All heavy atoms as TSV, in Angstrom:
chain	resi	resn	atom	element	x	y	z
A	1	MET	N	N	0.846	-1.176	0.000
A	1	MET	CA	C	0.000	0.000	0.000
A	1	MET	C	C	0.891	1.238	0.000
A	1	MET	O	O	1.765	1.377	0.825
A	1	MET	CB	C	-0.889	0.004	1.252
A	1	MET	CG	C	-1.732	1.249	1.358
A	1	MET	SD	S	-2.664	1.380	2.900
A	1	MET	CE	C	-3.481	-0.169	2.970
A	2	THR	N	N	0.665	2.132	-0.920
A	2	THR	CA	C	1.405	3.372	-0.999
A	2	THR	C	C	0.680	4.410	-0.170
A	2	THR	O	O	-0.460	4.740	-0.440
A	2	THR	CB	C	1.502	3.861	-2.456
A	2	THR	OG1	O	2.076	2.829	-3.235
A	2	THR	CG2	C	2.330	5.106	-2.555
A	3	LEU	N	N	1.364	4.928	0.845
A	3	LEU	CA	C	0.726	5.894	1.734
A	3	LEU	C	C	1.011	7.324	1.342
A	3	LEU	O	O	0.297	8.226	1.716
A	3	LEU	CB	C	1.165	5.651	3.177
A	3	LEU	CG	C	0.789	4.292	3.742
A	3	LEU	CD1	C	1.250	4.173	5.170
A	3	LEU	CD2	C	-0.692	4.044	3.641
A	4	ALA	N	N	2.050	7.542	0.609
A	4	ALA	CA	C	2.376	8.895	0.181
A	4	ALA	C	C	2.546	8.880	-1.324
A	4	ALA	O	O	2.825	7.852	-1.921
A	4	ALA	CB	C	3.658	9.374	0.853
A	5	SER	N	N	2.397	10.035	-1.904
A	5	SER	CA	C	2.515	10.132	-3.348
A	5	SER	C	C	3.481	11.243	-3.692
A	5	SER	O	O	3.477	12.289	-3.062
A	5	SER	CB	C	1.142	10.430	-3.949
A	5	SER	OG	O	1.265	10.669	-5.323
A	6	SER	N	N	4.305	11.017	-4.689
A	6	SER	CA	C	5.208	12.072	-5.122
A	6	SER	C	C	4.544	12.970	-6.151
A	6	SER	O	O	5.037	14.038	-6.452
A	6	SER	CB	C	6.482	11.458	-5.710
A	6	SER	OG	O	6.151	10.636	-6.803
A	7	ALA	N	N	3.404	12.531	-6.677
A	7	ALA	CA	C	2.687	13.334	-7.664
A	7	ALA	C	C	1.934	14.450	-6.960
A	7	ALA	O	O	1.336	14.237	-5.921
A	7	ALA	CB	C	1.707	12.468	-8.437
A	8	PRO	N	N	1.978	15.655	-7.515
A	8	PRO	CA	C	1.248	16.742	-6.879
A	8	PRO	C	C	-0.251	16.502	-6.948
A	8	PRO	O	O	-0.767	15.997	-7.927
A	8	PRO	CB	C	1.640	17.975	-7.700
A	8	PRO	CG	C	2.133	17.439	-8.988
A	8	PRO	CD	C	2.644	16.055	-8.728
A	9	SER	N	N	-0.935	16.856	-5.874
A	9	SER	CA	C	-2.384	16.674	-5.874
A	9	SER	C	C	-3.088	18.015	-5.862
A	9	SER	O	O	-4.299	18.070	-5.894
A	9	SER	CB	C	-2.810	15.865	-4.653
A	9	SER	OG	O	-2.552	16.603	-3.490
A	10	ASP	N	N	-2.326	19.088	-5.796
A	10	ASP	CA	C	-2.919	20.407	-5.682
A	10	ASP	C	C	-3.263	20.960	-7.052
A	10	ASP	O	O	-2.405	21.257	-7.848
A	10	ASP	CB	C	-1.940	21.338	-4.961
A	10	ASP	CG	C	-2.554	22.664	-4.615
A	10	ASP	OD1	O	-3.791	22.772	-4.640
A	10	ASP	OD2	O	-1.789	23.593	-4.314
A	11	ALA	N	N	-4.545	21.052	-7.331
A	11	ALA	CA	C	-5.021	21.629	-8.584
A	11	ALA	C	C	-5.960	22.767	-8.217
A	11	ALA	O	O	-7.149	22.559	-8.037
A	11	ALA	CB	C	-5.724	20.577	-9.424
A	12	GLY	N	N	-5.382	23.940	-8.038
A	12	GLY	CA	C	-6.201	25.070	-7.626
A	12	GLY	C	C	-6.726	24.915	-6.210
A	12	GLY	O	O	-7.834	25.329	-5.918
A	13	GLY	N	N	-5.946	24.275	-5.330
A	13	GLY	CA	C	-6.357	24.088	-3.956
A	13	GLY	C	C	-7.185	22.831	-3.726
A	13	GLY	O	O	-7.620	22.572	-2.627
A	14	LEU	N	N	-7.406	22.047	-4.766
A	14	LEU	CA	C	-8.195	20.826	-4.647
A	14	LEU	C	C	-7.277	19.627	-4.415
A	14	LEU	O	O	-6.137	19.616	-4.859
A	14	LEU	CB	C	-9.027	20.605	-5.912
A	14	LEU	CG	C	-10.028	21.703	-6.252
A	14	LEU	CD1	C	-10.713	21.406	-7.574
A	14	LEU	CD2	C	-11.049	21.868	-5.146
A	15	VAL	N	N	-7.796	18.634	-3.735
A	15	VAL	CA	C	-7.039	17.416	-3.447
A	15	VAL	C	C	-7.509	16.320	-4.400
A	15	VAL	O	O	-8.701	16.088	-4.551
A	15	VAL	CB	C	-7.244	16.985	-1.978
A	15	VAL	CG1	C	-6.581	15.645	-1.700
A	15	VAL	CG2	C	-6.720	18.064	-1.030
A	16	SER	N	N	-6.565	15.647	-5.018
A	16	SER	CA	C	-6.868	14.572	-5.959
A	16	SER	C	C	-7.005	13.239	-5.227
A	16	SER	O	O	-6.056	12.790	-4.572
A	16	SER	CB	C	-5.762	14.460	-7.000
A	16	SER	OG	O	-5.949	13.292	-7.770
A	17	LEU	N	N	-8.155	12.614	-5.359
A	17	LEU	CA	C	-8.353	11.292	-4.772
A	17	LEU	C	C	-7.433	10.260	-5.414
A	17	LEU	O	O	-7.099	9.256	-4.800
A	17	LEU	CB	C	-9.808	10.840	-4.957
A	17	LEU	CG	C	-10.839	11.535	-4.083
A	17	LEU	CD1	C	-12.247	11.098	-4.493
A	17	LEU	CD2	C	-10.604	11.234	-2.618
A	18	SER	N	N	-7.009	10.498	-6.638
A	18	SER	CA	C	-6.194	9.533	-7.370
A	18	SER	C	C	-4.711	9.609	-7.050
A	18	SER	O	O	-3.964	8.706	-7.419
A	18	SER	CB	C	-6.399	9.707	-8.877
A	18	SER	OG	O	-7.726	9.366	-9.212
A	19	SER	N	N	-4.280	10.664	-6.352
A	19	SER	CA	C	-2.848	10.758	-6.076
A	19	SER	C	C	-2.500	11.222	-4.674
A	19	SER	O	O	-1.339	11.166	-4.286
A	19	SER	CB	C	-2.186	11.692	-7.095
A	19	SER	OG	O	-2.673	13.015	-6.944
A	20	ALA	N	N	-3.460	11.655	-3.884
A	20	ALA	CA	C	-3.173	12.203	-2.558
A	20	ALA	C	C	-2.622	11.142	-1.617
A	20	ALA	O	O	-3.046	9.992	-1.632
A	20	ALA	CB	C	-4.446	12.807	-1.958
A	21	GLY	N	N	-1.667	11.562	-0.792
A	21	GLY	CA	C	-1.139	10.708	0.262
A	21	GLY	C	C	-1.925	10.904	1.545
A	21	GLY	O	O	-2.876	11.697	1.610
A	22	VAL	N	N	-1.512	10.197	2.578
A	22	VAL	CA	C	-2.201	10.257	3.864
A	22	VAL	C	C	-2.267	11.689	4.387
A	22	VAL	O	O	-3.321	12.147	4.829
A	22	VAL	CB	C	-1.525	9.318	4.895
A	22	VAL	CG1	C	-2.097	9.540	6.288
A	22	VAL	CG2	C	-1.697	7.869	4.493
A	23	ASP	N	N	-1.154	12.403	4.336
A	23	ASP	CA	C	-1.128	13.766	4.876
A	23	ASP	C	C	-2.110	14.685	4.162
A	23	ASP	O	O	-2.808	15.481	4.796
A	23	ASP	CB	C	0.277	14.363	4.800
A	23	ASP	CG	C	1.251	13.684	5.747
A	23	ASP	OD1	O	0.791	13.055	6.724
A	23	ASP	OD2	O	2.468	13.787	5.513
A	24	GLU	N	N	-2.179	14.581	2.857
A	24	GLU	CA	C	-3.102	15.423	2.091
A	24	GLU	C	C	-4.556	15.086	2.424
A	24	GLU	O	O	-5.391	15.980	2.558
A	24	GLU	CB	C	-2.856	15.250	0.595
A	24	GLU	CG	C	-1.518	15.819	0.164
A	24	GLU	CD	C	-1.113	15.332	-1.202
A	24	GLU	OE1	O	-1.011	14.107	-1.401
A	24	GLU	OE2	O	-0.917	16.195	-2.071
A	25	LEU	N	N	-4.843	13.803	2.558
A	25	LEU	CA	C	-6.204	13.404	2.906
A	25	LEU	C	C	-6.549	13.838	4.328
A	25	LEU	O	O	-7.664	14.271	4.596
A	25	LEU	CB	C	-6.371	11.892	2.723
A	25	LEU	CG	C	-6.261	11.412	1.272
A	25	LEU	CD1	C	-6.199	9.888	1.209
A	25	LEU	CD2	C	-7.407	11.946	0.424
A	26	GLN	N	N	-5.574	13.773	5.225
A	26	GLN	CA	C	-5.803	14.240	6.589
A	26	GLN	C	C	-6.060	15.748	6.625
A	26	GLN	O	O	-6.792	16.228	7.493
A	26	GLN	CB	C	-4.619	13.901	7.484
A	26	GLN	CG	C	-4.602	12.451	7.915
A	26	GLN	CD	C	-3.524	12.208	8.934
A	26	GLN	OE1	O	-2.351	12.095	8.582
A	26	GLN	NE2	N	-3.919	12.151	10.192
A	27	SER	N	N	-5.505	16.479	5.681
A	27	SER	CA	C	-5.726	17.928	5.648
A	27	SER	C	C	-7.199	18.253	5.372
A	27	SER	O	O	-7.648	19.362	5.632
A	27	SER	CB	C	-4.828	18.596	4.601
A	27	SER	OG	O	-5.307	18.352	3.286
A	28	LEU	N	N	-7.952	17.265	4.874
A	28	LEU	CA	C	-9.386	17.433	4.640
A	28	LEU	C	C	-10.204	17.120	5.886
A	28	LEU	O	O	-11.408	17.316	5.899
A	28	LEU	CB	C	-9.847	16.498	3.513
A	28	LEU	CG	C	-9.255	16.745	2.140
A	28	LEU	CD1	C	-9.594	15.586	1.214
A	28	LEU	CD2	C	-9.758	18.054	1.575
A	29	GLY	N	N	-9.537	16.582	6.914
A	29	GLY	CA	C	-10.226	16.218	8.146
A	29	GLY	C	C	-10.378	14.724	8.342
A	29	GLY	O	O	-11.030	14.287	9.288
A	30	MET	N	N	-9.780	13.930	7.456
A	30	MET	CA	C	-9.848	12.469	7.599
A	30	MET	C	C	-8.885	12.014	8.681
A	30	MET	O	O	-7.821	12.598	8.872
A	30	MET	CB	C	-9.446	11.768	6.300
A	30	MET	CG	C	-10.407	11.939	5.177
A	30	MET	SD	S	-9.864	10.972	3.742
A	30	MET	CE	C	-10.924	11.669	2.490
A	31	SER	N	N	-9.252	10.922	9.347
A	31	SER	CA	C	-8.336	10.269	10.270
A	31	SER	C	C	-7.321	9.465	9.454
A	31	SER	O	O	-7.511	9.268	8.246
A	31	SER	CB	C	-9.102	9.338	11.208
A	31	SER	OG	O	-9.608	8.224	10.482
A	32	VAL	N	N	-6.281	8.986	10.110
A	32	VAL	CA	C	-5.298	8.147	9.428
A	32	VAL	C	C	-5.992	6.904	8.864
A	32	VAL	O	O	-5.745	6.500	7.725
A	32	VAL	CB	C	-4.156	7.736	10.388
A	32	VAL	CG1	C	-3.249	6.697	9.752
A	32	VAL	CG2	C	-3.356	8.947	10.812
A	33	THR	N	N	-6.881	6.317	9.641
A	33	THR	CA	C	-7.600	5.113	9.195
A	33	THR	C	C	-8.447	5.404	7.963
A	33	THR	O	O	-8.441	4.632	7.003
A	33	THR	CB	C	-8.484	4.571	10.337
A	33	THR	OG1	O	-7.644	4.244	11.445
A	33	THR	CG2	C	-9.265	3.342	9.900
A	34	GLN	N	N	-9.166	6.505	7.971
A	34	GLN	CA	C	-9.992	6.860	6.822
A	34	GLN	C	C	-9.127	7.099	5.589
A	34	GLN	O	O	-9.459	6.652	4.491
A	34	GLN	CB	C	-10.831	8.099	7.121
A	34	GLN	CG	C	-11.946	7.849	8.105
A	34	GLN	CD	C	-12.612	9.128	8.548
A	34	GLN	OE1	O	-11.957	10.156	8.758
A	34	GLN	NE2	N	-13.933	9.075	8.697
A	35	ALA	N	N	-8.018	7.815	5.763
A	35	ALA	CA	C	-7.118	8.086	4.640
A	35	ALA	C	C	-6.576	6.785	4.058
A	35	ALA	O	O	-6.516	6.613	2.836
A	35	ALA	CB	C	-5.979	8.998	5.094
A	36	LYS	N	N	-6.203	5.841	4.910
A	36	LYS	CA	C	-5.696	4.555	4.431
A	36	LYS	C	C	-6.776	3.779	3.689
A	36	LYS	O	O	-6.483	3.085	2.716
A	36	LYS	CB	C	-5.139	3.736	5.593
A	36	LYS	CG	C	-3.822	4.287	6.119
A	36	LYS	CD	C	-3.320	3.456	7.272
A	36	LYS	CE	C	-1.994	3.994	7.806
A	36	LYS	NZ	N	-1.504	3.190	8.949
A	37	ARG	N	N	-8.022	3.900	4.129
A	37	ARG	CA	C	-9.118	3.236	3.420
A	37	ARG	C	C	-9.296	3.805	2.017
A	37	ARG	O	O	-9.550	3.078	1.065
A	37	ARG	CB	C	-10.422	3.384	4.203
A	37	ARG	CG	C	-10.487	2.524	5.429
A	37	ARG	CD	C	-11.777	2.755	6.175
A	37	ARG	NE	N	-11.800	1.966	7.385
A	37	ARG	CZ	C	-12.554	2.240	8.433
A	37	ARG	NH1	N	-13.368	3.283	8.408
A	37	ARG	NH2	N	-12.515	1.479	9.496
A	38	VAL	N	N	-9.178	5.123	1.896
A	38	VAL	CA	C	-9.287	5.767	0.586
A	38	VAL	C	C	-8.168	5.269	-0.325
A	38	VAL	O	O	-8.402	4.913	-1.483
A	38	VAL	CB	C	-9.245	7.305	0.709
A	38	VAL	CG1	C	-9.088	7.968	-0.649
A	38	VAL	CG2	C	-10.502	7.815	1.415
A	39	ILE	N	N	-6.959	5.212	0.204
A	39	ILE	CA	C	-5.807	4.768	-0.593
A	39	ILE	C	C	-5.962	3.305	-0.980
A	39	ILE	O	O	-5.701	2.922	-2.127
A	39	ILE	CB	C	-4.498	5.038	0.166
A	39	ILE	CG1	C	-4.277	6.562	0.257
A	39	ILE	CG2	C	-3.321	4.338	-0.499
A	39	ILE	CD1	C	-3.186	6.976	1.206
A	40	ARG	N	N	-6.417	2.470	-0.065
A	40	ARG	CA	C	-6.628	1.048	-0.370
A	40	ARG	C	C	-7.685	0.881	-1.463
A	40	ARG	O	O	-7.488	0.133	-2.416
A	40	ARG	CB	C	-7.054	0.288	0.884
A	40	ARG	CG	C	-7.141	-1.214	0.657
A	40	ARG	CD	C	-7.499	-2.004	1.915
A	40	ARG	NE	N	-6.737	-1.564	3.066
A	40	ARG	CZ	C	-7.282	-1.033	4.189
A	40	ARG	NH1	N	-8.588	-0.895	4.295
A	40	ARG	NH2	N	-6.520	-0.669	5.191
A	41	TYR	N	N	-8.783	1.611	-1.335
A	41	TYR	CA	C	-9.848	1.567	-2.344
A	41	TYR	C	C	-9.278	1.978	-3.699
A	41	TYR	O	O	-9.517	1.326	-4.709
A	41	TYR	CB	C	-10.983	2.501	-1.928
A	41	TYR	CG	C	-12.156	2.526	-2.884
A	41	TYR	CD1	C	-13.265	1.727	-2.664
A	41	TYR	CD2	C	-12.146	3.348	-4.010
A	41	TYR	CE1	C	-14.345	1.743	-3.537
A	41	TYR	CE2	C	-13.219	3.373	-4.895
A	41	TYR	CZ	C	-14.308	2.567	-4.650
A	41	TYR	OH	O	-15.372	2.577	-5.519
A	42	ARG	N	N	-8.521	3.051	-3.711
A	42	ARG	CA	C	-7.923	3.569	-4.952
A	42	ARG	C	C	-7.008	2.534	-5.596
A	42	ARG	O	O	-7.047	2.314	-6.802
A	42	ARG	CB	C	-7.149	4.846	-4.607
A	42	ARG	CG	C	-6.341	5.411	-5.731
A	42	ARG	CD	C	-5.684	6.695	-5.323
A	42	ARG	NE	N	-4.492	6.490	-4.523
A	42	ARG	CZ	C	-4.005	7.385	-3.681
A	42	ARG	NH1	N	-4.618	8.531	-3.485
A	42	ARG	NH2	N	-2.912	7.135	-3.007
A	43	GLU	N	N	-6.178	1.893	-4.789
A	43	GLU	CA	C	-5.240	0.904	-5.329
A	43	GLU	C	C	-5.948	-0.339	-5.840
A	43	GLU	O	O	-5.539	-0.918	-6.845
A	43	GLU	CB	C	-4.206	0.539	-4.268
A	43	GLU	CG	C	-3.253	1.675	-3.988
A	43	GLU	CD	C	-2.268	1.379	-2.876
A	43	GLU	OE1	O	-2.437	0.370	-2.149
A	43	GLU	OE2	O	-1.330	2.179	-2.715
A	44	GLU	N	N	-7.003	-0.753	-5.162
A	44	GLU	CA	C	-7.739	-1.941	-5.584
A	44	GLU	C	C	-8.511	-1.711	-6.878
A	44	GLU	O	O	-8.812	-2.652	-7.603
A	44	GLU	CB	C	-8.710	-2.377	-4.481
A	44	GLU	CG	C	-8.006	-2.952	-3.272
A	44	GLU	CD	C	-8.942	-3.206	-2.098
A	44	GLU	OE1	O	-10.139	-2.814	-2.150
A	44	GLU	OE2	O	-8.470	-3.793	-1.107
A	45	ARG	N	N	-8.843	-0.463	-7.170
A	45	ARG	CA	C	-9.678	-0.157	-8.344
A	45	ARG	C	C	-8.961	0.709	-9.390
A	45	ARG	O	O	-9.595	1.269	-10.262
A	45	ARG	CB	C	-10.961	0.534	-7.886
A	45	ARG	CG	C	-11.870	-0.449	-7.178
A	45	ARG	CD	C	-12.895	0.248	-6.326
A	45	ARG	NE	N	-13.693	-0.697	-5.573
A	45	ARG	CZ	C	-13.312	-1.292	-4.445
A	45	ARG	NH1	N	-12.132	-1.048	-3.942
A	45	ARG	NH2	N	-14.098	-2.133	-3.825
A	46	ASP	N	N	-7.659	0.816	-9.256
A	46	ASP	CA	C	-6.860	1.617	-10.200
A	46	ASP	C	C	-7.325	3.058	-10.270
A	46	ASP	O	O	-7.489	3.625	-11.354
A	46	ASP	CB	C	-6.876	0.983	-11.598
A	46	ASP	CG	C	-6.173	-0.371	-11.616
A	46	ASP	OD1	O	-5.147	-0.508	-10.934
A	46	ASP	OD2	O	-6.663	-1.272	-12.304
A	47	GLY	N	N	-7.562	3.654	-9.130
A	47	GLY	CA	C	-7.897	5.080	-9.073
A	47	GLY	C	C	-9.381	5.337	-8.924
A	47	GLY	O	O	-10.197	4.424	-8.874
A	48	PHE	N	N	-9.695	6.604	-8.833
A	48	PHE	CA	C	-11.079	7.066	-8.749
A	48	PHE	C	C	-11.466	7.660	-10.089
A	48	PHE	O	O	-10.735	8.460	-10.660
A	48	PHE	CB	C	-11.219	8.154	-7.672
A	48	PHE	CG	C	-11.231	7.630	-6.270
A	48	PHE	CD1	C	-10.055	7.380	-5.583
A	48	PHE	CD2	C	-12.428	7.397	-5.614
A	48	PHE	CE1	C	-10.057	6.907	-4.289
A	48	PHE	CE2	C	-12.456	6.923	-4.314
A	48	PHE	CZ	C	-11.267	6.682	-3.648
A	49	ARG	N	N	-12.612	7.280	-10.595
A	49	ARG	CA	C	-13.117	7.854	-11.839
A	49	ARG	C	C	-14.050	9.028	-11.565
A	49	ARG	O	O	-14.265	9.877	-12.414
A	49	ARG	CB	C	-13.832	6.794	-12.670
A	49	ARG	CG	C	-12.838	5.820	-13.322
A	49	ARG	CD	C	-13.458	4.469	-13.564
A	49	ARG	NE	N	-12.580	3.342	-13.684
A	49	ARG	CZ	C	-11.706	2.875	-12.795
A	49	ARG	NH1	N	-11.514	3.508	-11.678
A	49	ARG	NH2	N	-10.995	1.798	-13.003
A	50	SER	N	N	-14.619	9.049	-10.354
A	50	SER	CA	C	-15.480	10.163	-9.957
A	50	SER	C	C	-15.402	10.337	-8.446
A	50	SER	O	O	-15.058	9.394	-7.717
A	50	SER	CB	C	-16.936	9.918	-10.364
A	50	SER	OG	O	-17.545	8.980	-9.500
A	51	ILE	N	N	-15.728	11.510	-7.993
A	51	ILE	CA	C	-15.742	11.800	-6.560
A	51	ILE	C	C	-16.828	10.980	-5.869
A	51	ILE	O	O	-16.688	10.603	-4.712
A	51	ILE	CB	C	-15.939	13.310	-6.329
A	51	ILE	CG1	C	-14.720	14.057	-6.852
A	51	ILE	CG2	C	-16.167	13.618	-4.855
A	51	ILE	CD1	C	-14.888	15.546	-6.919
A	52	GLU	N	N	-17.891	10.676	-6.590
A	52	GLU	CA	C	-19.006	9.918	-6.008
A	52	GLU	C	C	-18.575	8.524	-5.557
A	52	GLU	O	O	-19.229	7.928	-4.700
A	52	GLU	CB	C	-20.165	9.824	-6.997
A	52	GLU	CG	C	-20.730	11.174	-7.412
A	52	GLU	CD	C	-21.043	12.103	-6.244
A	52	GLU	OE1	O	-21.640	11.642	-5.251
A	52	GLU	OE2	O	-20.673	13.285	-6.324
A	53	GLU	N	N	-17.479	7.994	-6.092
A	53	GLU	CA	C	-16.984	6.693	-5.658
A	53	GLU	C	C	-16.571	6.719	-4.193
A	53	GLU	O	O	-16.519	5.667	-3.544
A	53	GLU	CB	C	-15.797	6.249	-6.507
A	53	GLU	CG	C	-16.179	5.774	-7.883
A	53	GLU	CD	C	-14.958	5.291	-8.639
A	53	GLU	OE1	O	-14.470	4.182	-8.339
A	53	GLU	OE2	O	-14.505	6.032	-9.522
A	54	LEU	N	N	-16.281	7.886	-3.667
A	54	LEU	CA	C	-15.918	7.999	-2.257
A	54	LEU	C	C	-17.052	7.491	-1.365
A	54	LEU	O	O	-16.806	7.005	-0.257
A	54	LEU	CB	C	-15.575	9.452	-1.924
A	54	LEU	CG	C	-14.913	9.725	-0.583
A	54	LEU	CD1	C	-13.633	8.913	-0.417
A	54	LEU	CD2	C	-14.609	11.208	-0.441
A	55	ASP	N	N	-18.278	7.543	-1.861
A	55	ASP	CA	C	-19.427	7.015	-1.117
A	55	ASP	C	C	-19.283	5.518	-0.846
A	55	ASP	O	O	-19.894	4.999	0.095
A	55	ASP	CB	C	-20.733	7.248	-1.891
A	55	ASP	CG	C	-21.085	8.715	-2.046
A	55	ASP	OD1	O	-20.576	9.548	-1.264
A	55	ASP	OD2	O	-21.866	9.031	-2.952
A	56	ASP	N	N	-18.497	4.813	-1.666
A	56	ASP	CA	C	-18.322	3.369	-1.530
A	56	ASP	C	C	-17.226	2.986	-0.542
A	56	ASP	O	O	-17.071	1.814	-0.214
A	56	ASP	CB	C	-18.011	2.744	-2.895
A	56	ASP	CG	C	-19.143	2.941	-3.885
A	56	ASP	OD1	O	-20.311	3.026	-3.458
A	56	ASP	OD2	O	-18.846	3.018	-5.094
A	57	VAL	N	N	-16.456	3.964	-0.073
A	57	VAL	CA	C	-15.397	3.706	0.895
A	57	VAL	C	C	-16.029	3.711	2.286
A	57	VAL	O	O	-16.692	4.674	2.663
A	57	VAL	CB	C	-14.279	4.777	0.807
A	57	VAL	CG1	C	-13.191	4.495	1.835
A	57	VAL	CG2	C	-13.686	4.820	-0.602
A	58	PRO	N	N	-15.865	2.617	3.056
A	58	PRO	CA	C	-16.508	2.553	4.365
A	58	PRO	C	C	-15.886	3.523	5.373
A	58	PRO	O	O	-14.722	3.896	5.254
A	58	PRO	CB	C	-16.273	1.103	4.805
A	58	PRO	CG	C	-15.132	0.618	4.002
A	58	PRO	CD	C	-15.112	1.412	2.727
A	59	GLY	N	N	-16.701	3.926	6.345
A	59	GLY	CA	C	-16.181	4.696	7.468
A	59	GLY	C	C	-16.364	6.196	7.399
A	59	GLY	O	O	-15.738	6.922	8.166
A	60	PHE	N	N	-17.211	6.671	6.489
A	60	PHE	CA	C	-17.458	8.107	6.364
A	60	PHE	C	C	-18.933	8.414	6.550
A	60	PHE	O	O	-19.784	7.736	5.971
A	60	PHE	CB	C	-17.026	8.620	4.980
A	60	PHE	CG	C	-15.556	8.544	4.744
A	60	PHE	CD1	C	-15.016	7.490	4.018
A	60	PHE	CD2	C	-14.706	9.507	5.235
A	60	PHE	CE1	C	-13.664	7.410	3.779
A	60	PHE	CE2	C	-13.342	9.433	5.021
A	60	PHE	CZ	C	-12.818	8.397	4.294
A	61	SER	N	N	-19.211	9.453	7.309
A	61	SER	CA	C	-20.609	9.873	7.449
A	61	SER	C	C	-21.015	10.682	6.216
A	61	SER	O	O	-20.187	11.291	5.550
A	61	SER	CB	C	-20.787	10.735	8.701
A	61	SER	OG	O	-20.199	12.011	8.523
A	62	ARG	N	N	-22.276	10.669	5.915
A	62	ARG	CA	C	-22.819	11.431	4.790
A	62	ARG	C	C	-22.497	12.919	4.969
A	62	ARG	O	O	-22.117	13.603	4.030
A	62	ARG	CB	C	-24.336	11.209	4.712
A	62	ARG	CG	C	-25.076	12.103	3.758
A	62	ARG	CD	C	-24.805	11.886	2.282
A	62	ARG	NE	N	-24.626	10.503	1.949
A	62	ARG	CZ	C	-23.722	10.074	1.050
A	62	ARG	NH1	N	-22.972	10.917	0.396
A	62	ARG	NH2	N	-23.587	8.797	0.785
A	63	THR	N	N	-22.623	13.414	6.190
A	63	THR	CA	C	-22.358	14.831	6.469
A	63	THR	C	C	-20.914	15.185	6.139
A	63	THR	O	O	-20.641	16.199	5.497
A	63	THR	CB	C	-22.657	15.157	7.945
A	63	THR	OG1	O	-24.019	14.825	8.220
A	63	THR	CG2	C	-22.409	16.615	8.261
A	64	PHE	N	N	-19.986	14.336	6.581
A	64	PHE	CA	C	-18.571	14.591	6.316
A	64	PHE	C	C	-18.290	14.582	4.819
A	64	PHE	O	O	-17.602	15.468	4.295
A	64	PHE	CB	C	-17.691	13.560	7.032
A	64	PHE	CG	C	-16.225	13.763	6.781
A	64	PHE	CD1	C	-15.543	14.812	7.367
A	64	PHE	CD2	C	-15.529	12.910	5.936
A	64	PHE	CE1	C	-14.185	15.010	7.123
A	64	PHE	CE2	C	-14.182	13.093	5.688
A	64	PHE	CZ	C	-13.502	14.148	6.286
A	65	LEU	N	N	-18.817	13.593	4.113
A	65	LEU	CA	C	-18.595	13.520	2.669
A	65	LEU	C	C	-19.149	14.750	1.962
A	65	LEU	O	O	-18.501	15.293	1.060
A	65	LEU	CB	C	-19.218	12.245	2.092
A	65	LEU	CG	C	-18.549	10.936	2.508
A	65	LEU	CD1	C	-19.317	9.756	1.941
A	65	LEU	CD2	C	-17.092	10.893	2.079
A	66	ASP	N	N	-20.322	15.199	2.371
A	66	ASP	CA	C	-20.903	16.400	1.762
A	66	ASP	C	C	-20.012	17.621	1.986
A	66	ASP	O	O	-19.916	18.489	1.128
A	66	ASP	CB	C	-22.303	16.662	2.324
A	66	ASP	CG	C	-23.327	15.637	1.841
A	66	ASP	OD1	O	-23.051	14.919	0.859
A	66	ASP	OD2	O	-24.404	15.561	2.466
A	67	GLN	N	N	-19.335	17.662	3.133
A	67	GLN	CA	C	-18.466	18.794	3.450
A	67	GLN	C	C	-17.184	18.805	2.628
A	67	GLN	O	O	-16.688	19.866	2.278
A	67	GLN	CB	C	-18.097	18.782	4.939
A	67	GLN	CG	C	-19.252	19.084	5.857
A	67	GLN	CD	C	-18.890	18.867	7.321
A	67	GLN	OE1	O	-17.824	18.352	7.645
A	67	GLN	NE2	N	-19.790	19.256	8.199
A	68	ILE	N	N	-16.639	17.643	2.319
A	68	ILE	CA	C	-15.331	17.616	1.649
A	68	ILE	C	C	-15.385	17.452	0.143
A	68	ILE	O	O	-14.402	17.729	-0.541
A	68	ILE	CB	C	-14.393	16.543	2.250
A	68	ILE	CG1	C	-14.905	15.134	1.972
A	68	ILE	CG2	C	-14.168	16.788	3.728
A	68	ILE	CD1	C	-13.884	14.044	2.258
A	69	LYS	N	N	-16.480	16.988	-0.400
A	69	LYS	CA	C	-16.525	16.700	-1.839
A	69	LYS	C	C	-16.209	17.910	-2.707
A	69	LYS	O	O	-15.622	17.766	-3.780
A	69	LYS	CB	C	-17.868	16.095	-2.235
A	69	LYS	CG	C	-17.963	14.630	-1.865
A	69	LYS	CD	C	-19.250	14.020	-2.329
A	69	LYS	CE	C	-19.313	12.547	-1.979
A	69	LYS	NZ	N	-20.583	11.947	-2.392
A	70	GLY	N	N	-16.520	19.091	-2.257
A	70	GLY	CA	C	-16.217	20.301	-3.020
A	70	GLY	C	C	-14.732	20.625	-3.054
A	70	GLY	O	O	-14.294	21.467	-3.834
A	71	ARG	N	N	-13.955	19.955	-2.220
A	71	ARG	CA	C	-12.504	20.186	-2.153
A	71	ARG	C	C	-11.712	19.096	-2.860
A	71	ARG	O	O	-10.496	19.051	-2.776
A	71	ARG	CB	C	-12.080	20.281	-0.686
A	71	ARG	CG	C	-12.756	21.433	0.035
A	71	ARG	CD	C	-12.487	21.440	1.510
A	71	ARG	NE	N	-11.049	21.492	1.796
A	71	ARG	CZ	C	-10.528	21.188	2.981
A	71	ARG	NH1	N	-11.293	20.802	3.964
A	71	ARG	NH2	N	-9.223	21.266	3.164
A	72	LEU	N	N	-12.417	18.205	-3.564
A	72	LEU	CA	C	-11.785	17.047	-4.194
A	72	LEU	C	C	-11.934	17.051	-5.707
A	72	LEU	O	O	-12.879	17.592	-6.250
A	72	LEU	CB	C	-12.430	15.765	-3.656
A	72	LEU	CG	C	-12.286	15.488	-2.175
A	72	LEU	CD1	C	-13.218	14.364	-1.756
A	72	LEU	CD2	C	-10.845	15.137	-1.839
A	73	ILE	N	N	-10.980	16.389	-6.342
A	73	ILE	CA	C	-11.073	16.035	-7.750
A	73	ILE	C	C	-10.760	14.552	-7.830
A	73	ILE	O	O	-10.075	14.006	-6.980
A	73	ILE	CB	C	-10.131	16.860	-8.659
A	73	ILE	CG1	C	-8.681	16.703	-8.221
A	73	ILE	CG2	C	-10.559	18.318	-8.698
A	73	ILE	CD1	C	-7.670	17.360	-9.151
A	74	PRO	N	N	-11.281	13.859	-8.868
A	74	PRO	CA	C	-10.995	12.422	-8.978
A	74	PRO	C	C	-9.528	12.200	-9.253
A	74	PRO	O	O	-8.738	11.695	-8.756
A	74	PRO	CB	C	-11.798	11.952	-10.179
A	74	PRO	CG	C	-12.714	13.059	-10.528
A	74	PRO	CD	C	-12.203	14.289	-9.892
């Protein structure tokens, strides 16, 4: 499991679900466990094709997802 990424994820202040490391995901308010789940999901499915796929990652409340989706890109 790759926990950090050397690829930049900053696109106009947005975080890329397809390349962000643990630290970048934590900057959105995710716990270490949540960030690792996102990375595991991404690796198992060869990336995110849409932000809505984040709904399929376990461990997130609907409220939290609604708050962060505007700060993400696939």
